[in-house]
All heavy atoms as TSV, in Angstrom:
chain	resi	resn	atom	element	x	y	z
A	1	MET	N	N	82.087	76.334	108.325
A	1	MET	CA	C	83.374	76.385	108.964
A	1	MET	C	C	83.997	77.826	108.736
A	1	MET	O	O	84.269	78.262	107.675
A	1	MET	CB	C	84.326	75.350	108.506
A	1	MET	CG	C	85.760	75.363	108.939
A	1	MET	SD	S	86.849	74.039	108.504
A	1	MET	CE	C	86.438	73.822	106.814
A	2	THR	N	N	84.362	78.472	109.838
A	2	THR	CA	C	84.956	79.732	109.738
A	2	THR	C	C	86.282	79.644	110.344
A	2	THR	O	O	86.655	78.712	111.128
A	2	THR	CB	C	84.207	80.786	110.534
A	2	THR	OG1	O	84.127	80.486	111.869
A	2	THR	CG2	C	82.830	81.115	109.942
A	3	HIS	N	N	87.242	80.596	109.861
A	3	HIS	CA	C	88.622	80.655	110.421
A	3	HIS	C	C	89.001	82.091	110.536
A	3	HIS	O	O	88.473	82.909	109.943
A	3	HIS	CB	C	89.512	79.886	109.491
A	3	HIS	CG	C	89.510	80.209	108.052
A	3	HIS	ND1	N	90.107	81.243	107.475
A	3	HIS	CD2	C	88.778	79.614	107.024
A	3	HIS	CE1	C	89.929	81.228	106.261
A	3	HIS	NE2	N	89.141	80.263	105.906
A	4	SER	N	N	90.039	82.266	111.397
A	4	SER	CA	C	90.422	83.626	111.703
A	4	SER	C	C	91.008	84.259	110.402
A	4	SER	O	O	91.543	83.504	109.525
A	4	SER	CB	C	91.310	83.707	112.764
A	4	SER	OG	O	92.548	82.965	112.565
A	5	PRO	N	N	91.048	85.573	110.294
A	5	PRO	CA	C	91.525	86.247	109.017
A	5	PRO	C	C	93.061	85.850	108.793
A	5	PRO	O	O	93.556	85.901	107.686
A	5	PRO	CB	C	91.486	87.740	109.331
A	5	PRO	CG	C	90.452	87.856	110.474
A	5	PRO	CD	C	90.498	86.474	111.210
A	6	GLU	N	N	93.841	85.702	109.843
A	6	GLU	CA	C	95.260	85.366	109.618
A	6	GLU	C	C	95.491	83.929	109.157
A	6	GLU	O	O	96.589	83.590	108.705
A	6	GLU	CB	C	96.097	85.628	110.897
A	6	GLU	CG	C	95.735	84.880	112.096
A	6	GLU	CD	C	94.725	85.348	112.933
A	6	GLU	OE1	O	94.107	86.494	112.593
A	6	GLU	OE2	O	94.311	84.714	113.948
A	7	THR	N	N	94.455	83.083	109.298
A	7	THR	CA	C	94.653	81.687	108.847
A	7	THR	C	C	94.287	81.643	107.444
A	7	THR	O	O	93.279	82.002	106.959
A	7	THR	CB	C	93.585	80.831	109.578
A	7	THR	OG1	O	93.936	80.907	111.048
A	7	THR	CG2	C	93.825	79.290	109.191
A	8	PRO	N	N	95.244	81.091	106.524
A	8	PRO	CA	C	94.922	81.048	105.073
A	8	PRO	C	C	93.790	80.090	104.817
A	8	PRO	O	O	93.492	79.134	105.506
A	8	PRO	CB	C	96.272	80.545	104.587
A	8	PRO	CG	C	96.871	79.735	105.603
A	8	PRO	CD	C	96.518	80.480	106.915
A	9	SER	N	N	93.239	80.287	103.716
A	9	SER	CA	C	92.274	79.408	103.150
A	9	SER	C	C	92.789	78.078	102.814
A	9	SER	O	O	94.099	77.954	102.698
A	9	SER	CB	C	91.488	79.971	101.937
A	9	SER	OG	O	92.441	79.944	100.818
A	10	PHE	N	N	92.199	77.023	102.697
A	10	PHE	CA	C	92.532	75.709	102.382
A	10	PHE	C	C	93.414	75.764	101.030
A	10	PHE	O	O	94.576	75.341	101.020
A	10	PHE	CB	C	91.437	74.692	102.152
A	10	PHE	CG	C	91.950	73.306	102.061
A	10	PHE	CD1	C	91.989	72.529	103.276
A	10	PHE	CD2	C	92.178	72.689	100.840
A	10	PHE	CE1	C	92.455	71.206	103.194
A	10	PHE	CE2	C	92.631	71.343	100.855
A	10	PHE	CZ	C	92.769	70.606	102.039
A	11	LEU	N	N	92.889	76.292	100.025
A	11	LEU	CA	C	93.624	76.405	98.759
A	11	LEU	C	C	94.811	77.282	98.845
A	11	LEU	O	O	95.842	76.929	98.370
A	11	LEU	CB	C	92.693	77.064	97.622
A	11	LEU	CG	C	93.208	77.055	96.282
A	11	LEU	CD1	C	93.713	75.746	95.869
A	11	LEU	CD2	C	92.212	77.672	95.364
A	12	ALA	N	N	94.684	78.431	99.593
A	12	ALA	CA	C	96.001	79.213	99.717
A	12	ALA	C	C	97.054	78.590	100.542
A	12	ALA	O	O	98.224	78.673	100.112
A	12	ALA	CB	C	95.557	80.583	100.404
A	13	ALA	N	N	96.610	77.729	101.497
A	13	ALA	CA	C	97.621	76.937	102.168
A	13	ALA	C	C	98.339	75.933	101.415
A	13	ALA	O	O	99.506	75.776	101.318
A	13	ALA	CB	C	97.013	76.237	103.445
A	14	VAL	N	N	97.565	75.244	100.559
A	14	VAL	CA	C	98.055	74.139	99.603
A	14	VAL	C	C	99.104	74.843	98.644
A	14	VAL	O	O	100.245	74.390	98.290
A	14	VAL	CB	C	97.007	73.408	98.882
A	14	VAL	CG1	C	97.445	72.517	97.834
A	14	VAL	CG2	C	96.169	72.676	99.814
A	15	LYS	N	N	98.686	76.059	98.039
A	15	LYS	CA	C	99.425	76.747	97.114
A	15	LYS	C	C	100.796	77.204	97.807
A	15	LYS	O	O	101.864	77.153	97.155
A	15	LYS	CB	C	98.699	77.897	96.558
A	15	LYS	CG	C	97.698	77.392	95.466
A	15	LYS	CD	C	97.044	78.721	94.934
A	15	LYS	CE	C	95.920	78.158	93.856
A	15	LYS	NZ	N	95.400	79.409	93.170
A	16	ARG	N	N	100.716	77.646	99.000
A	16	ARG	CA	C	101.912	77.976	99.682
A	16	ARG	C	C	102.795	76.961	99.994
A	16	ARG	O	O	104.041	77.001	99.889
A	16	ARG	CB	C	101.536	78.751	100.940
A	16	ARG	CG	C	102.625	79.224	101.786
A	16	ARG	CD	C	103.386	80.396	101.170
A	16	ARG	NE	N	104.576	80.854	101.895
A	16	ARG	CZ	C	105.676	81.345	101.570
A	16	ARG	NH1	N	105.743	81.538	100.154
A	16	ARG	NH2	N	106.564	81.691	102.350
A	17	ILE	N	N	102.207	75.753	100.347
A	17	ILE	CA	C	103.163	74.642	100.593
A	17	ILE	C	C	103.884	74.275	99.206
A	17	ILE	O	O	105.014	73.810	99.293
A	17	ILE	CB	C	102.239	73.381	101.017
A	17	ILE	CG1	C	101.831	73.692	102.482
A	17	ILE	CG2	C	102.976	72.114	100.955
A	17	ILE	CD1	C	100.799	72.627	103.084
A	18	GLU	N	N	103.035	74.212	98.193
A	18	GLU	CA	C	103.647	73.946	96.791
A	18	GLU	C	C	104.945	74.977	96.580
A	18	GLU	O	O	105.968	74.623	96.073
A	18	GLU	CB	C	102.684	74.127	95.697
A	18	GLU	CG	C	101.600	72.949	95.694
A	18	GLU	CD	C	100.555	73.153	94.640
A	18	GLU	OE1	O	100.505	74.206	94.034
A	18	GLU	OE2	O	99.855	72.183	94.518
A	19	THR	N	N	104.622	76.167	96.836
A	19	THR	CA	C	105.636	77.202	96.626
A	19	THR	C	C	106.896	76.962	97.429
A	19	THR	O	O	108.091	77.023	96.969
A	19	THR	CB	C	105.159	78.699	96.826
A	19	THR	OG1	O	104.018	78.880	95.976
A	19	THR	CG2	C	106.200	79.804	96.675
A	20	LEU	N	N	106.742	76.683	98.710
A	20	LEU	CA	C	107.722	76.532	99.672
A	20	LEU	C	C	108.462	75.237	99.233
A	20	LEU	O	O	109.764	75.204	99.291
A	20	LEU	CB	C	107.289	76.319	101.079
A	20	LEU	CG	C	106.705	77.675	101.672
A	20	LEU	CD1	C	105.896	77.446	102.944
A	20	LEU	CD2	C	107.836	78.624	102.002
A	21	THR	N	N	107.805	74.166	98.916
A	21	THR	CA	C	108.445	72.947	98.412
A	21	THR	C	C	109.408	73.173	97.234
A	21	THR	O	O	110.525	72.750	97.177
A	21	THR	CB	C	107.485	71.910	98.118
A	21	THR	OG1	O	106.620	71.688	99.251
A	21	THR	CG2	C	108.144	70.617	97.647
A	22	GLN	N	N	108.803	73.987	96.235
A	22	GLN	CA	C	109.718	74.331	95.033
A	22	GLN	C	C	110.923	75.150	95.464
A	22	GLN	O	O	112.062	74.894	94.914
A	22	GLN	CB	C	108.889	75.136	94.029
A	22	GLN	CG	C	107.856	74.353	93.431
A	22	GLN	CD	C	106.888	75.107	92.510
A	22	GLN	OE1	O	107.039	76.395	92.588
A	22	GLN	NE2	N	105.879	74.496	91.870
A	23	GLU	N	N	110.780	76.021	96.422
A	23	GLU	CA	C	111.937	76.856	96.920
A	23	GLU	C	C	113.006	75.987	97.576
A	23	GLU	O	O	114.248	76.055	97.347
A	23	GLU	CB	C	111.470	77.985	97.940
A	23	GLU	CG	C	110.699	79.079	97.312
A	23	GLU	CD	C	110.168	80.130	98.192
A	23	GLU	OE1	O	110.713	80.063	99.398
A	23	GLU	OE2	O	109.443	80.992	97.844
A	24	ILE	N	N	112.453	75.031	98.439
A	24	ILE	CA	C	113.456	74.063	99.095
A	24	ILE	C	C	114.174	73.305	98.062
A	24	ILE	O	O	115.330	73.020	98.231
A	24	ILE	CB	C	112.696	73.241	100.104
A	24	ILE	CG1	C	112.153	74.025	101.282
A	24	ILE	CG2	C	113.514	72.103	100.508
A	24	ILE	CD1	C	111.115	73.390	102.116
A	25	ARG	N	N	113.422	72.690	97.126
A	25	ARG	CA	C	114.106	71.811	96.024
A	25	ARG	C	C	115.078	72.743	95.232
A	25	ARG	O	O	116.205	72.297	94.863
A	25	ARG	CB	C	113.105	71.404	95.168
A	25	ARG	CG	C	112.272	70.182	95.733
A	25	ARG	CD	C	111.385	69.577	94.711
A	25	ARG	NE	N	110.703	68.427	95.390
A	25	ARG	CZ	C	109.422	68.151	95.196
A	25	ARG	NH1	N	108.720	68.822	94.281
A	25	ARG	NH2	N	108.894	67.049	95.800
A	26	ARG	N	N	114.774	74.004	94.926
A	26	ARG	CA	C	115.590	74.843	94.104
A	26	ARG	C	C	116.859	75.261	94.811
A	26	ARG	O	O	117.982	75.180	94.275
A	26	ARG	CB	C	114.849	76.070	93.599
A	26	ARG	CG	C	115.603	76.999	92.737
A	26	ARG	CD	C	115.010	78.330	92.428
A	26	ARG	NE	N	114.910	79.099	93.771
A	26	ARG	CZ	C	113.659	79.630	94.189
A	26	ARG	NH1	N	112.542	79.505	93.536
A	26	ARG	NH2	N	113.692	80.229	95.283
A	27	ASP	N	N	116.678	75.686	96.100
A	27	ASP	CA	C	117.793	76.169	96.867
A	27	ASP	C	C	118.653	75.065	97.543
A	27	ASP	O	O	119.895	75.461	97.764
A	27	ASP	CB	C	117.333	77.181	97.847
A	27	ASP	CG	C	116.731	78.462	97.327
A	27	ASP	OD1	O	116.889	78.659	96.057
A	27	ASP	OD2	O	115.907	79.031	98.060
A	28	GLY	N	N	118.181	73.940	97.783
A	28	GLY	CA	C	118.863	72.953	98.371
A	28	GLY	C	C	119.485	73.367	99.705
A	28	GLY	O	O	119.115	74.241	100.380
A	29	LEU	N	N	120.591	72.663	99.936
A	29	LEU	CA	C	121.353	72.906	101.185
A	29	LEU	C	C	122.216	74.252	101.083
A	29	LEU	O	O	122.690	74.779	102.079
A	29	LEU	CB	C	122.246	71.843	101.602
A	29	LEU	CG	C	121.535	70.544	101.968
A	29	LEU	CD1	C	122.474	69.417	102.165
A	29	LEU	CD2	C	120.825	70.687	103.177
A	30	SER	N	N	122.321	74.854	99.979
A	30	SER	CA	C	123.034	76.242	99.881
A	30	SER	C	C	122.361	77.257	100.618
A	30	SER	O	O	123.083	78.148	101.038
A	30	SER	CB	C	123.119	76.539	98.343
A	30	SER	OG	O	121.881	76.913	97.759
A	31	ALA	N	N	121.088	77.050	100.902
A	31	ALA	CA	C	120.364	78.123	101.684
A	31	ALA	C	C	119.676	77.398	102.863
A	31	ALA	O	O	118.471	77.500	102.886
A	31	ALA	CB	C	119.417	78.855	100.782
A	32	PHE	N	N	120.332	76.765	103.650
A	32	PHE	CA	C	119.909	75.819	104.703
A	32	PHE	C	C	118.852	76.572	105.631
A	32	PHE	O	O	117.814	76.102	105.902
A	32	PHE	CB	C	120.979	75.197	105.525
A	32	PHE	CG	C	120.451	74.208	106.579
A	32	PHE	CD1	C	119.916	73.085	106.229
A	32	PHE	CD2	C	120.493	74.660	107.913
A	32	PHE	CE1	C	119.447	72.229	107.161
A	32	PHE	CE2	C	119.889	73.779	108.887
A	32	PHE	CZ	C	119.404	72.612	108.516
A	33	GLU	N	N	119.288	77.761	106.081
A	33	GLU	CA	C	118.441	78.482	107.018
A	33	GLU	C	C	117.121	78.860	106.355
A	33	GLU	O	O	116.086	78.738	107.084
A	33	GLU	CB	C	119.114	79.769	107.529
A	33	GLU	CG	C	120.215	79.436	108.444
A	33	GLU	CD	C	121.004	80.625	109.002
A	33	GLU	OE1	O	120.562	81.840	108.689
A	33	GLU	OE2	O	121.898	80.459	109.727
A	34	LYS	N	N	117.117	79.201	105.165
A	34	LYS	CA	C	115.826	79.561	104.460
A	34	LYS	C	C	115.028	78.288	104.180
A	34	LYS	O	O	113.783	78.367	104.459
A	34	LYS	CB	C	116.184	80.118	103.146
A	34	LYS	CG	C	114.964	80.514	102.391
A	34	LYS	CD	C	115.298	81.185	100.863
A	34	LYS	CE	C	114.124	81.421	100.003
A	34	LYS	NZ	N	114.322	81.907	98.837
A	35	ALA	N	N	115.691	77.220	103.913
A	35	ALA	CA	C	114.980	75.848	103.757
A	35	ALA	C	C	114.405	75.511	105.033
A	35	ALA	O	O	113.202	74.927	105.109
A	35	ALA	CB	C	115.916	74.870	103.120
A	36	GLU	N	N	115.067	75.688	106.054
A	36	GLU	CA	C	114.674	75.271	107.473
A	36	GLU	C	C	113.354	76.020	107.809
A	36	GLU	O	O	112.403	75.435	108.320
A	36	GLU	CB	C	115.722	75.401	108.455
A	36	GLU	CG	C	115.414	74.903	109.767
A	36	GLU	CD	C	116.629	75.042	110.725
A	36	GLU	OE1	O	117.358	75.982	110.671
A	36	GLU	OE2	O	116.637	74.182	111.607
A	37	ALA	N	N	113.403	77.403	107.622
A	37	ALA	CA	C	112.266	78.224	107.812
A	37	ALA	C	C	111.092	77.772	107.006
A	37	ALA	O	O	109.921	77.765	107.439
A	37	ALA	CB	C	112.645	79.588	107.696
A	38	ALA	N	N	111.369	77.522	105.734
A	38	ALA	CA	C	110.279	77.159	104.774
A	38	ALA	C	C	109.648	75.830	105.194
A	38	ALA	O	O	108.414	75.665	105.290
A	38	ALA	CB	C	110.691	77.071	103.373
A	39	TYR	N	N	110.485	74.886	105.696
A	39	TYR	CA	C	110.049	73.643	106.135
A	39	TYR	C	C	109.094	73.629	107.331
A	39	TYR	O	O	108.031	73.111	107.442
A	39	TYR	CB	C	111.092	72.707	106.415
A	39	TYR	CG	C	110.612	71.237	106.769
A	39	TYR	CD1	C	110.094	70.471	105.862
A	39	TYR	CD2	C	110.874	70.810	108.105
A	39	TYR	CE1	C	109.594	69.230	106.281
A	39	TYR	CE2	C	110.418	69.542	108.572
A	39	TYR	CZ	C	109.803	68.780	107.536
A	39	TYR	OH	O	109.393	67.455	108.038
A	40	ALA	N	N	109.582	74.597	108.244
A	40	ALA	CA	C	108.761	74.911	109.572
A	40	ALA	C	C	107.408	75.457	109.053
A	40	ALA	O	O	106.440	75.142	109.673
A	40	ALA	CB	C	109.525	75.765	110.430
A	41	GLU	N	N	107.403	76.390	108.155
A	41	GLU	CA	C	106.111	76.973	107.710
A	41	GLU	C	C	105.166	75.915	106.997
A	41	GLU	O	O	104.015	75.830	107.231
A	41	GLU	CB	C	106.352	78.071	106.759
A	41	GLU	CG	C	105.031	78.823	106.238
A	41	GLU	CD	C	105.206	80.004	105.378
A	41	GLU	OE1	O	106.444	80.488	105.213
A	41	GLU	OE2	O	104.307	80.434	104.851
A	42	VAL	N	N	105.798	74.936	106.181
A	42	VAL	CA	C	105.047	73.995	105.621
A	42	VAL	C	C	104.319	73.044	106.618
A	42	VAL	O	O	103.212	72.689	106.641
A	42	VAL	CB	C	105.986	72.950	104.736
A	42	VAL	CG1	C	105.217	71.770	104.314
A	42	VAL	CG2	C	106.301	73.844	103.424
A	43	GLN	N	N	105.106	72.726	107.792
A	43	GLN	CA	C	104.615	71.936	108.906
A	43	GLN	C	C	103.468	72.609	109.496
A	43	GLN	O	O	102.452	72.025	109.785
A	43	GLN	CB	C	105.697	71.623	109.912
A	43	GLN	CG	C	106.708	70.662	109.386
A	43	GLN	CD	C	107.755	70.323	110.409
A	43	GLN	OE1	O	108.334	71.118	110.938
A	43	GLN	NE2	N	107.976	69.018	110.667
A	44	GLU	N	N	103.496	73.837	109.779
A	44	GLU	CA	C	102.483	74.678	110.304
A	44	GLU	C	C	101.231	74.738	109.404
A	44	GLU	O	O	100.140	74.461	109.892
A	44	GLU	CB	C	102.863	76.086	110.647
A	44	GLU	CG	C	103.871	76.350	111.757
A	44	GLU	CD	C	104.484	77.706	111.865
A	44	GLU	OE1	O	103.855	78.599	111.173
A	44	GLU	OE2	O	105.494	77.856	112.529
A	45	LEU	N	N	101.433	74.874	108.225
A	45	LEU	CA	C	100.252	74.928	107.186
A	45	LEU	C	C	99.655	73.535	107.144
A	45	LEU	O	O	98.339	73.407	107.116
A	45	LEU	CB	C	100.806	75.199	105.866
A	45	LEU	CG	C	101.139	76.746	105.722
A	45	LEU	CD1	C	101.836	77.050	104.389
A	45	LEU	CD2	C	99.849	77.683	105.818
A	46	ARG	N	N	100.409	72.439	107.184
A	46	ARG	CA	C	99.957	71.075	107.166
A	46	ARG	C	C	99.037	70.809	108.404
A	46	ARG	O	O	97.999	70.325	108.330
A	46	ARG	CB	C	101.013	70.093	107.092
A	46	ARG	CG	C	101.600	70.079	105.654
A	46	ARG	CD	C	102.644	68.977	105.513
A	46	ARG	NE	N	101.981	67.693	105.775
A	46	ARG	CZ	C	102.382	66.596	105.245
A	46	ARG	NH1	N	103.377	66.564	104.422
A	46	ARG	NH2	N	101.719	65.456	105.617
A	47	ALA	N	N	99.448	71.345	109.627
A	47	ALA	CA	C	98.770	71.236	110.687
A	47	ALA	C	C	97.364	71.907	110.693
A	47	ALA	O	O	96.334	71.420	111.125
A	47	ALA	CB	C	99.490	71.675	111.956
A	48	VAL	N	N	97.371	73.084	110.120
A	48	VAL	CA	C	96.142	73.783	109.881
A	48	VAL	C	C	95.171	73.057	108.883
A	48	VAL	O	O	94.061	72.804	109.156
A	48	VAL	CB	C	96.364	75.223	109.230
A	48	VAL	CG1	C	95.158	75.926	108.758
A	48	VAL	CG2	C	97.105	76.141	110.181
A	49	LEU	N	N	95.715	72.525	107.824
A	49	LEU	CA	C	94.935	71.654	106.896
A	49	LEU	C	C	94.468	70.421	107.472
A	49	LEU	O	O	93.296	70.072	107.390
A	49	LEU	CB	C	95.716	71.414	105.681
A	49	LEU	CG	C	96.200	72.563	104.815
A	49	LEU	CD1	C	97.018	72.068	103.626
A	49	LEU	CD2	C	94.995	73.348	104.411
A	50	ASN	N	N	95.196	69.750	108.281
A	50	ASN	CA	C	94.757	68.460	108.923
A	50	ASN	C	C	93.653	68.819	109.880
A	50	ASN	O	O	92.802	67.964	110.061
A	50	ASN	CB	C	96.000	67.989	109.691
A	50	ASN	CG	C	96.928	67.180	108.827
A	50	ASN	OD1	O	96.531	66.732	107.669
A	50	ASN	ND2	N	98.128	67.066	109.032
A	51	ALA	N	N	93.746	69.890	110.624
A	51	ALA	CA	C	92.705	70.235	111.595
A	51	ALA	C	C	91.412	70.563	110.802
A	51	ALA	O	O	90.312	70.049	111.327
A	51	ALA	CB	C	93.085	71.461	112.412
A	52	ARG	N	N	91.482	71.283	109.724
A	52	ARG	CA	C	90.210	71.509	108.936
A	52	ARG	C	C	89.663	70.309	108.386
A	52	ARG	O	O	88.437	69.997	108.411
A	52	ARG	CB	C	90.586	72.510	107.766
A	52	ARG	CG	C	90.837	73.847	108.289
A	52	ARG	CD	C	90.893	74.819	107.164
A	52	ARG	NE	N	91.235	76.020	107.741
A	52	ARG	CZ	C	91.822	77.105	107.025
A	52	ARG	NH1	N	91.953	76.939	105.742
A	52	ARG	NH2	N	91.965	78.267	107.583
A	53	ILE	N	N	90.416	69.344	107.822
A	53	ILE	CA	C	90.015	68.080	107.454
A	53	ILE	C	C	89.282	67.255	108.530
A	53	ILE	O	O	88.333	66.643	108.384
A	53	ILE	CB	C	91.096	67.181	106.687
A	53	ILE	CG1	C	91.562	67.911	105.446
A	53	ILE	CG2	C	90.664	65.758	106.473
A	53	ILE	CD1	C	92.734	67.443	104.781
A	54	SER	N	N	89.933	67.153	109.689
A	54	SER	CA	C	89.305	66.462	110.819
A	54	SER	C	C	88.004	67.114	111.108
A	54	SER	O	O	87.139	66.358	111.464
A	54	SER	CB	C	90.339	66.541	112.020
A	54	SER	OG	O	91.496	65.838	111.783
A	55	GLU	N	N	87.917	68.378	111.114
A	55	GLU	CA	C	86.646	69.054	111.488
A	55	GLU	C	C	85.559	68.601	110.541
A	55	GLU	O	O	84.350	68.400	110.816
A	55	GLU	CB	C	86.886	70.583	111.481
A	55	GLU	CG	C	85.627	71.359	111.993
A	55	GLU	CD	C	85.846	72.879	112.070
A	55	GLU	OE1	O	86.873	73.325	112.184
A	55	GLU	OE2	O	84.847	73.557	111.895
A	56	LEU	N	N	86.034	68.707	109.218
A	56	LEU	CA	C	85.040	68.379	108.197
A	56	LEU	C	C	84.576	66.821	108.297
A	56	LEU	O	O	83.331	66.554	108.143
A	56	LEU	CB	C	85.579	68.503	106.746
A	56	LEU	CG	C	85.791	69.958	106.349
A	56	LEU	CD1	C	86.522	69.977	105.068
A	56	LEU	CD2	C	84.452	70.612	106.114
A	57	ARG	N	N	85.471	65.943	108.664
A	57	ARG	CA	C	85.093	64.533	108.874
A	57	ARG	C	C	84.185	64.408	110.090
A	57	ARG	O	O	83.141	63.638	109.967
A	57	ARG	CB	C	86.435	63.754	109.114
A	57	ARG	CG	C	87.105	63.490	107.807
A	57	ARG	CD	C	88.320	62.629	107.982
A	57	ARG	NE	N	88.949	62.422	106.724
A	57	ARG	CZ	C	90.189	62.257	106.611
A	57	ARG	NH1	N	91.036	62.146	107.591
A	57	ARG	NH2	N	90.742	62.042	105.419
A	58	ARG	N	N	84.431	65.217	111.098
A	58	ARG	CA	C	83.555	65.139	112.295
A	58	ARG	C	C	82.194	65.558	111.894
A	58	ARG	O	O	81.177	65.063	112.408
A	58	ARG	CB	C	84.067	65.966	113.426
A	58	ARG	CG	C	85.137	65.236	114.282
A	58	ARG	CD	C	85.464	66.007	115.665
A	58	ARG	NE	N	86.081	67.312	115.343
A	58	ARG	CZ	C	87.271	67.594	115.172
A	58	ARG	NH1	N	88.153	66.642	115.119
A	58	ARG	NH2	N	87.730	68.802	114.958
A	59	ARG	N	N	81.984	66.732	111.294
A	59	ARG	CA	C	80.761	67.220	110.841
A	59	ARG	C	C	79.991	66.278	109.857
A	59	ARG	O	O	78.772	66.243	109.974
A	59	ARG	CB	C	80.913	68.565	110.130
A	59	ARG	CG	C	81.379	69.633	111.025
A	59	ARG	CD	C	81.455	71.054	110.340
A	59	ARG	NE	N	81.871	72.022	111.143
A	59	ARG	CZ	C	81.817	73.275	110.765
A	59	ARG	NH1	N	81.450	73.658	109.556
A	59	ARG	NH2	N	82.161	74.243	111.741
A	60	SER	N	N	80.658	65.628	109.102
A	60	SER	CA	C	79.980	64.738	108.118
A	60	SER	C	C	79.659	63.299	108.731
A	60	SER	O	O	78.945	62.480	108.035
A	60	SER	CB	C	80.830	64.555	106.851
A	60	SER	OG	O	81.975	63.850	107.163
A	61	ALA	N	N	80.286	62.960	109.918
A	61	ALA	CA	C	80.025	61.757	110.496
A	61	ALA	C	C	78.686	61.594	111.206
A	61	ALA	O	O	77.960	62.456	111.518
A	61	ALA	CB	C	81.112	61.523	111.584
C-alpha cells in the first residue's frame, strides 16, 4: 500500500490525533477557534486512517 508524500503514515496520523486531542482538552473553550481547527484536522486524519483500514480489509478478504 502506497500513499502520497503529503499523507502521513498511519502511526504519524495516530500520534497527531493524540496531540490534537490533548491540545483540545488543555485549551478547552478558551481557544475555541484553535480547538475547532484541531477537531477538523482530527476528522481528516481519521478519514485517512479509515480509508487505509478499509483497503487493508479488502486486500485480506
